[in-house]
N, C-alpha and C positions, 0 to 999 in steps of 0.2 A: 449538402450532404454528399461530399466528395469522397471521403475516405470510407474504407470498408466497414468500420464500426458504425459510422453514421448511417450508412445504407441499411445495415442489419437492424439498427435501432428503429429506423424509419419503417421498415417492413414489419417490425414487431408492433409498433404503434398502429400501423394500418390494419393488422390482424385484429388487434383489440377493438379498434373502431368498427371493423366489419362485424365482429361478434355482438358488440353492445348495440350498435345502431341497427344491425340486422334483427336482433331480438325485439327491439322497440318497433321496428317497421313491420314485423310479422304480427305483433299484437294489434297494431293499427290496421293492418290488412284484414285480419279476421273481424275486427270491430266494424269496418266498412261493409264487409260481406254480410254480417248478421243484421246490421242496420238496414241495408238495402233489401234483404229478405223480409224484414219486419215491415218496411214501408210497402212492399209489394202486396201485402195482405190487407192494406187499408183500401176502403172504397175511394174512388177518385175524388169525391167531394171532401172527405176527411183529409186526404192527402193534400189537397189544395189549401185547406184551412191551416195545416201544418206549415205549408210553404209561406203563408202570409205571417203566421205568428212567430216562427222561429228566427226570422231575419233580425228583429230587434234583440233577441236573446244572444245571437252570435256577436253583434256589435257590443253588447254589454259585457260579454266574456272578455273581449279584447281590452275594454276599458278597465275591467276589474283586475286583469293581469298587468295592466300598465303598458300594453304593447299596441295601442290603437293606431299609432303612426307607423308601425312596421309594415314595409311594403312586400310582405309575403315572399314569393319566389324571387322577385327582383332584389329583395333585401339580402337573401342568401347569396345570390350571384355577386352582388356588390361587395359583400363581406369577403368573398374569395378574391375579388379584384383589388380591393384597397385595404385589406387586412383589418377592417372594422370589426368590432366585437358584436356577438349575438348573445343576448340575455337568455339564460336557461328557461326563463318564464315563457319564452316563445313556444317551446315544445308543447306544454300542456294547453296553452291557448290555441295554438294551431290545430292540435289533435281534436280538441273539443269543437272548435269551429268547423273543421272539415267533416267530422262525424255528423254534427247537426245539419250541415249542408246536405249531406247524403240522405239524411232523414227528411229534410225539407223539400228538396227538389231532385234527388237521385241523380246528380251529375257525375257520380263516380269520381270524386275529387281525390284521386290517388297521386297524380303528378305533384300537386302541391305538398302532399305528405312526404313524397320522396325528397323534396328539397328542405322542407321546413321542420320535419320531425326530428331528424338525426343531427343536422348541422349544429344547432345550439348545444346539444349534448357533447359533440366532438370538441367544440370550442371550450366547453366547461372542463373537459378532460385535459385539454391543452393548458388551460390556466392552472389547474391543479398540479400539473407536471412542470409548471414554470417554463413552458416552451417559448421560444422567440416567435415573432410574427410569421416568418416563412414556414416554420413547422406547423403553426396553428392553421395557416392557410391550407397546407397539405392535408391536415386532419379534416378540415371542412370539405375539401374535395373528396376525401375518402368516405365521409359520411353521406355525401350526395350519391356516390357510386353504390354504397351499401343500401341506400334508400330505394333506388330504382331496382336493385337486385331483389330485395326482400318484399317490396310493396307491389311492384309490377312484374317481377320475375324477368327482368331485362339486365342480366349481369354485364354483357359486352357493351350494350348501349350505355349503361350507367358509368362504367369505367372510362369510356371514351368521352362521353358528354361532360363529365365532371371536369375534365382537362380542357376540352374544346371551348366550353363557355367562358373560360377565364381568358383565353388568348386568341379566340377566333381561329385557332388552328391547333392541331394536336402537338403537344410537347412530349416527345417520347420518354424523357427522363422522369416524368411523373406517372407514367402508365403502370410500372410495376407496383406502385403503392396503391393506386386506385383499383388495379386488378386484384390484388390480394384482399382488399376490403370487400370488393364486389363478390369474389368467389366465396369468401367466408359467409357473407350474408345470404347468398344464393344457396349455399350448402344447407344452411339452417332452414331456409324456406322450403327447399326440396324435401328435407327429412320430415318437416312438419306439415307437408302437403298444403302449403299456402296457395291461394288462388294466383294464377299467372295469366298474363296477356298472351294468348296463343290463338292462331288461326290456321286451319288446315287448307293450304293452297297447293294445288297440283301444278307446279310450273312445268312447262314443256316448250322445247325448242322445235318441235316437229311441225308447227304450223307455218304458213307462208310468211316470208320476210315482211310483207306488207302489214300483216297483223302485229308483228313485233314492233314495227315502226309506229303503228297506231297506239300501242301500249305506252311507248315512250312519250308520245304526244299527250296522252292522258295524264301521265305523271307530270309533264311540263305544265299542262293546264291546271292541275291540282296545285302545283307550286305557285302559279300566278294567283289562283284563288286564295291560297294562304296569305299572300301579300295583301290582297284586297281585304281579307278577313282582319288583318292587323290594323289596317286603316279604319275599318268599321269599329273595332274596339277603341281606337284612339278617338274617333268621332263620338261614340256613345259616352266616352269618359267625360265629355264636356257637359253631360247631364248633371254631373256633380256640382257644377257651378250654378245650375238652375235651381237645384234643391239643396241648400246648404246643410240642413239638418239631416244627419245620417239615418236617424230613426224614421223620419218622415219619408226619406228617399226609399229606404228598403221596404216600407209598407206600401208605398205607391207602386213601386216596380213589382213587388210581390203580388199585389192585388191584380195588376195588369196581366202578369204572367198566369196567375190562377184563372182569371176570366178567359183568357185565350185557350188554355188547356181544356176548360170546361166546354167552350164552344167547339173545339176540335174533337172533343170526346176521346182523347188519347194522351197518354203520358210519354209516348215513345220519343218525342223530341226533347224531353228532359233527360232521360237516361241514355238514349242513343243505342242501346243494345239491339232493339228490334230494327233500327235503321240499318245497322251492319248486317244483321241476319237477312234482311230483304235484299241488300246489295249483293251478298254472296250467293243468294238464290236466284238472282236475276229478276227481282220483283220491285226494284226501286221506282219511286214516283219522281217526277221532275222537280217537285217542290221540297223533297226531303232535306237536301243539303241547305236550302234557303231557310227553312224553318229552324233547322238545327243551329245555324249561325245566329238567327234572330234571338232564339231563346238563350243561347250561351252568352251573347253580348248583353242582353237585357238583364239577366240574373247576376252576371259577374259584376256589372257596374252598379247593381243595386246594393251589393255588399256581401253576397254569398261567395264562399271560397271555392269556386268552381275550378276543376283541374283542366288546364288547357290542352295538354298532350293527348290524353285519351279521347277527349271530345273533338279535337282537331282530326284525329284519326277517323272518327265517325263521319265527319264532314267530307273528308277526302274519299272514304269508302263509298259514301252515298253518291258523290260525283262520278266515281268510277263505275258504280252500279248503273247509274243513268246512262253513261256512255255505252255500257254493254247492251242495254235494252235497245238503244237507238241504232247501234251498229251491228247488232246480232253477233257479239263476240262472247268469249268465255267470261261469265260474270265474276268468278272468283279472281281471275288474273287481272281483270279491269279494276276491281275493287282494291286489290293489292297495289296496283299502280297508283291509284288515287291516294291510298293511305300513306304510302312512302313518299310520294311526290309532295303532298301537302306538308308533311313534317319537315322535309328539306326546305320548303318555302317559308315556313314560319320560324325555323330555328337558325338558318344559315350555318348549320353544322353538318356538312356532307358526310364526314367520316362517321359521326355518331348515328346519322340517319341510315347509313349503310348497315351498321351493326344492329340497329333497331329492327330493320327488315329481317336480318338473319335470325334474330332472337324470336320475332313474332311468327315467322313462317318456317323456320327450320333450315338446317344446312344441307342443301343439295347443290349440285353443280349448276343446273339451270337456275335455281333460286339465287345462287350467288351472283350470276351474271345479271339477272333481272334486278336484283337489289342494287347493284352498282349503277346500272343504267337509270333506274327510277330515282335513286338518291341524287345523281348528278343532274338529271333533267329538272327535278323539282327545285333543287338549290339554285341552279342557274336562272330559273324563271321567277324565283321568289325575291331576289334582290337583297340588299343589305338592310332594309327596314325590317329587322328580325326581332322576334320576341326576346331572344337571349342576347341581343346585341346592344351594347352600351359603351361605357368607358372600358377600354381594353388595357390591361396592365402589361408591362414589359416582362418577358421571361427572365 
């Protein structure tokens, strides 16, 4: 897209994708919200029964739509990298599976929707317009940007991540297109008052330099924890070889998860919301992040469509909250350091992580500086064994 006409047509396509995928994402966003509210009204025993019974239903939906071998978020990223096609049937299959997952175990599976809901729609538009592979790849990136803007309310993060996951670095020539899609989708979400991922953190540079250094170290520790978390996911994935039948596997893992929840007498390690609230209030327990990792690994490998990004943020926030309790520091700033650091560790996308922090916590000068430091520390300590890292295409 070198000449002016190509650029303008590309921006027009990006705007269309932003509006279309943004509308789809907002509908999905509200569906997740109301399903989560519905589930919150169930007694804990009935909620656990649903967690066991809905697992096989989710697997059956994928088989019914003929997308049982689709690798979810990884499949969308790979489609960006190697120009492979995404079947439009992935959109309803992913939406149904993710919504039922939220009803079954309340993981807040929004990140998966950001990738999987809009990308097949964008590729379908590209095929209808008879676009070439590079243009279809661009539309797919625009759909991912629109998904994060409309489903999680993260327009800057979505615009940058959509480019950074493809090349492991930001390619500026694609940013205008993903930014247009992201802005259009976010504008719709804002007008329709869709739920957004936001935290009120009062960043301040007035404290001792030693405290600032500790916050950076917390972000670094969270990045290292993110790396360990990915190894745990890889290790638990070997359980698929022990139980070949997906229906038996999801039932066994679902029953195990339900029994543990009943023994603990709390569902907070499924949804994660109360874990973050405790971290921000300085009331974290030492085992919060450990149990959250365990439940997320258990249920994701069972077959549920858990969202990695929001739940990774929960894990990092719990680690930061624990550090605040142990070191007697500001709990909100420590939790923020953990949230940003762990995302840098699991994504190996420092630029996107920086903008994620600005989206979640707001634009202030102290916040901008801390976002930069936390993203850098977490990414450096996370290493290249990243969730979004795989075969990288040449720009």
